[in-house]
C-alpha positions, 0 to 999 in steps of 0.5 A, spaced: 935 931 615 930 933 621 924 928 620 918 932 618 912 932 623 906 931 619 901 933 624 904 940 624 904 941 617 898 946 615 893 942 611 886 944 608 880 941 606 878 941 598 870 939 596 869 937 590 862 936 586 860 931 581 854 930 577 855 922 576 855 917 582 860 913 578 865 919 578 864 919 586 866 912 586 872 912 582 875 918 585 874 915 592 878 909 589 883 914 586 885 918 592 885 912 597 890 909 592 895 915 592 895 916 600 889 921 601 883 920 606 877 922 602 870 923 605 863 922 601 859 928 604 853 925 600 848 927 595 844 934 595 840 938 591 842 945 588 837 951 588 835 949 581 833 942 582 839 938 580 843 933 584 850 933 586 854 929 590 860 932 594 866 929 597 872 932 601 879 931 601 884 933 606 890 936 603 897 939 605 900 946 604 902 946 597 898 940 594 892 944 593 892 945 586 895 938 584 889 935 588 884 940 585 887 938 578 886 930 579 879 931 582 877 935 575 880 929 571 876 924 575 870 928 573 868 933 578 864 939 575 866 944 581 872 944 586 873 949 592 873 951 599 868 948 604 864 954 605 864 956 598 861 950 596 857 949 602 853 956 601 852 954 593 849 947 595 846 949 601 838 950 603 835 956 605 833 956 613 825 954 613 821 957 619 817 952 623 812 951 629 816 946 633 818 946 641 825 943 642 824 942 650 832 942 650 832 949 647 825 951 651 823 954 644 815 956 644 811 953 639 810 958 633 817 961 633 822 960 627 828 955 628 834 958 632 840 958 628 843 953 632 838 948 630 836 951 623 838 950 618 841 943 620 848 941 618 848 937 612 852 930 612 854 924 608 854 920 614 847 918 617 846 921 624 847 915 629 842 914 634 843 913 642 844 906 645 844 904 652 851 901 654 852 894 653 855 893 660 848 896 663 843 894 658 844 886 659 841 887 666 834 889 664 829 889 659 830 896 657 829 899 650 836 898 647 836 903 641 833 910 644 831 914 638 833 921 635 832 927 639 829 933 635 836 936 633 838 929 631 832 928 627 832 935 624 839 933 622 838 926 619 831 929 615 835 934 612 840 929 608 833 926 604 834 928 597 826 929 596 827 925 589 822 926 584 821 919 583 823 916 590 826 909 590 825 908 597 817 909 596 818 903 592 822 899 596 817 900 602 812 894 602 806 899 604 809 904 599 810 910 605 810 917 602 817 917 605 819 924 602 813 927 604 813 925 611 820 927 612 819 934 609 813 935 614 818 933 619 823 938 617 817 944 617 816 942 624 809 940 622 809 933 626 802 932 626 802 933 618 808 928 618 804 923 622 797 924 618 802 922 612 804 916 615 797 914 617 795 913 610 799 907 609 801 904 615 798 903 622 804 902 626 809 907 625 812 906 632 813 899 631 815 899 624 820 904 625 823 900 630 823 892 627 822 893 620 828 890 616 830 897 613 836 895 610 833 890 605 827 895 604 826 902 604 833 904 606 836 899 601 833 903 596 835 910 598 839 913 592 844 916 597 846 908 599 846 907 592 851 912 591 856 909 596 854 913 602 849 912 608 842 911 607 837 916 610 835 913 617 828 912 614 826 908 620 829 912 625 825 918 622 818 914 622 819 912 629 821 919 631 814 921 628 810 915 631 813 916 638 811 923 638 804 921 636 804 917 642 807 922 647 802 927 645 796 923 646 794 923 639 794 916 637 788 915 642 785 921 640 785 920 633 782 913 635 775 916 636 775 919 629 771 914 625 765 914 620 758 912 622 756 905 624 754 901 619 751 895 624 755 890 620 759 885 624 766 883 622 771 878 626 778 878 626 782 872 628 789 874 631 791 880 634 798 881 630 800 886 625 795 884 620 789 883 625 791 890 628 791 893 621 785 890 619 781 891 625 783 899 625 781 900 618 775 896 618 773 900 625 774 907 622 770 905 616 764 904 621 764 897 622 763 893 628 769 889 629 771 884 634 778 881 635 779 874 637 786 872 640 788 866 643 793 868 648 792 872 654 795 879 651 793 883 645 799 884 640 800 877 637 808 876 635 809 884 637 806 882 644 810 875 645 815 874 640 819 881 640 823 882 646 821 888 650 828 891 649 827 891 642 819 893 642 817 896 649 810 893 651 808 901 651 808 902 644 804 896 642 799 898 648 798 905 645 796 902 638 791 897 642 788 903 645 787 907 639 783 901 636 779 900 643 777 908 642 775 906 635 770 901 638 774 895 637 772 889 642 778 884 644 776 877 646 783 874 649 784 867 651 779 865 645 783 860 640 779 860 633 779 852 631 779 850 638 774 854 643 770 856 637 770 855 629 769 860 623 762 857 622 760 859 629 762 866 628 758 866 622 752 863 626 753 869 631 752 874 626 759 876 623 758 878 616 765 877 614 771 874 617 779 876 617 784 870 619 790 874 621 793 868 625 801 868 625 806 863 624 807 860 631 810 853 630 817 853 631 821 849 626 824 843 629 831 839 627 828 832 627 835 830 630 835 825 637 834 829 643 830 834 642 825 832 647 830 832 653 829 837 658 832 844 657 831 844 650 826 849 648 823 852 641 824 859 640 816 860 641 816 857 648 822 860 650 820 867 648 813 867 649 814 865 656 820 870 657 816 876 655 809 874 657 811 872 664 813 879 665 807 882 663 803 879 668 800 872 665 800 868 671 800 861 666 807 863 663 813 861 668 819 864 666 824 859 662 829 856 667 836 857 663 843 854 666 850 856 665 851 854 658 846 856 653 846 854 645 842 858 640 841 854 634 840 858 628 842 865 625 836 869 624 833 875 627 829 870 632 836 867 634 839 874 636 832 875 640 833 869 644 840 870 645 840 877 648 833 875 652 837 869 655 843 873 657 838 878 661 834 872 664 839 872 671 833 871 675 832 864 672 839 862 673 838 855 676 843 856 682 841 854 690 840 859 695 847 860 700 846 859 707 850 865 709 844 869 706 846 871 699 840 870 695 839 866 688 839 873 685 845 875 688 849 869 686 846 869 679 848 877 678 855 875 681 856 869 676 854 873 670 859 878 672 864 873 672 862 870 665 858 864 669 853 864 663 855 863 656 850 864 650 853 861 644 849 862 637 851 856 633 850 856 625 851 851 620 853 857 615 858 862 615 857 869 618 856 872 611 850 868 610 847 870 616 840 872 615 839 876 621 839 884 621 846 886 621 845 891 627 842 885 631 848 881 630 852 887 632 848 888 638 848 881 640 856 881 640 856 887 644 853 884 649 857 878 650 854 873 645 859 868 642 858 865 635 860 858 632 860 858 625 860 852 620 857 848 625 851 844 626 848 839 631 847 832 630 844 830 636 842 832 643 845 828 649 842 827 656 843 825 663 840 819 667 834 825 669 833 826 662 836 833 662 840 835 656 848 836 658 851 836 651 850 836 644 854 832 638 856 837 633 859 836 626 863 842 622 861 844 616 863 847 609 860 851 604 858 847 597 854 849 591 849 855 592 842 853 593 835 856 590 836 862 593 843 863 592 846 861 598 851 856 598 849 849 601 853 847 608 856 840 607 858 836 613 865 835 613 866 827 615 871 826 621 870 832 624 864 830 630 865 833 637 861 834 643 860 841 646 857 841 653 850 845 654 845 845 659 840 849 655 838 849 648 834 854 644 832 852 637 831 858 633 830 855 626 824 859 624 816 859 624 810 856 620 803 857 621 799 852 626 794 847 621 788 848 626 784 853 622 785 849 615 783 843 619 777 846 622 774 851 617 770 848 611 772 850 604 779 853 606 784 851 601 791 851 604 798 849 602 804 846 606 798 843 610 797 850 614 798 856 610 791 858 607 791 860 600 788 867 598 788 872 593 795 877 593 791 883 592 785 882 596 786 877 601 780 873 599 780 866 601 777 860 597 771 861 602 765 866 601 766 871 606 773 869 609 779 873 608 786 871 610 793 875 610 799 875 614 804 869 616 798 864 615 798 866 608 805 867 607 809 863 612 813 867 617 815 874 614 816 881 616 811 886 620 810 891 615 808 885 610 803 882 615 800 889 616 800 891 609 796 884 607 791 886 613 790 893 610 789 890 603 784 885 606 780 891 610 779 895 603 776 889 600 772 887 606 769 894 606 767 894 599 764 887 600 760 889 606 757 895 602 755 891 596 750 887 601 
């Protein structure tokens, strides 16, 4: 009997609509168990406003009725051809006023058929990224964001839920469905206006927010087993459009009449920038004091340029400058001046938004050896030296680097180390080859090794999944269930190895993660010439120590009302990492906005 060539057998696609998400999951499992390959197409809204979830399955000729009956048994309310159900559940074209530079489309015209209606898919539109082989040679941004066509297609996946869980998942409660509708309608200015009501940093948060644990994690599509709407990418698209159109600076000129009241903001990170922007727009005279030579706090020194280009932060700082905010860099409150001094200079209110800048140490022998860096020192020197801050020299790194930790900071450190080819300590060759030539050749030959060492397993890594995957693509190595116990130096006091011990997972801790337990007798040495400790950050205690009347916990974290940001001292507000400890950009920004609202009420009552 001749073998049957399955590839030549005619096949058709059936699409099924379901009302219950549980039916979709059960159907997927049933079909897969019987050898079919179904696809979840997503959840959409019918014209009457009802929700429906669709999945498709490829069936061979003669099996359509059998599979259709099976789909109905699993709970499908309708089964049919893609064209029939697509027409029934699809959305009608909507005119818009956008310009697609690729299509040479003038403003005010309807979307062409090739752009509207956007194709609906249960799978999110993947954004473009630089090729790993190319990107490790520069600090250019890795994730390139959406084109107009891609943004439209992805925005069309949003269900516009009557009670959007994504809004509740966002720490600042961005009106996500509303700005997505504005994007779909082509009214990008309206979309950015909606975003600006709740966020000061759309281009920043669209890039660096932990969306999977926040807004996207709460998306109905994700909860039904599909891909969440790429909310961060859509927020970034609108934020970048605002920057490219020059609206960030122009909107910065919109402010209420001056109140004549002075407010000091300590720190220019996310919370400080948010508080300064809101207070300045309300007419107050705002001065921001920043200890570093550049403005932006952790956005400027702590997040590598390949994740957050400096131009994005500069645009937001430019908006504040247009609002009349005065920036004083190189001034460390608590050292160069004090909060008491600020009040004596006529400031009526002070907002403390200093971040968490002190790296956590391990407390093991050898941390003081040459070649052992904290993440704060390593990242700040690597980035600020490239921003022209002459007092910050790029860190010298060797051939075998170990990064201790497994959070987002550890991924930033690992990928930054791979890019520091100009800092590789190699001599100049007599035949005319420069150190750069040798370094590049050495790296191409795999001369530099960057290894992330983590005491738990990969499943417990706190870093965002996409950051871990990006680091792997670029050649970062991972060693799990391993912990250093001491760093070993040579006669010159430079690290040359670290003694490690293997770990195993024991009982869960208070956060539900299984505690790592050392395995006796598994000690070993690993050769290294550079170690970066990326174990987290904590606030510096100087402000708590030098400011009368401020209550603090853990020696450095200031105490403040969670709703208003008011501290224990009259006229002083606090927010961001100085209160919460190291946390996300969006939460720090939200704290700054809440405090600004309360400061405004305080000043207006006097």
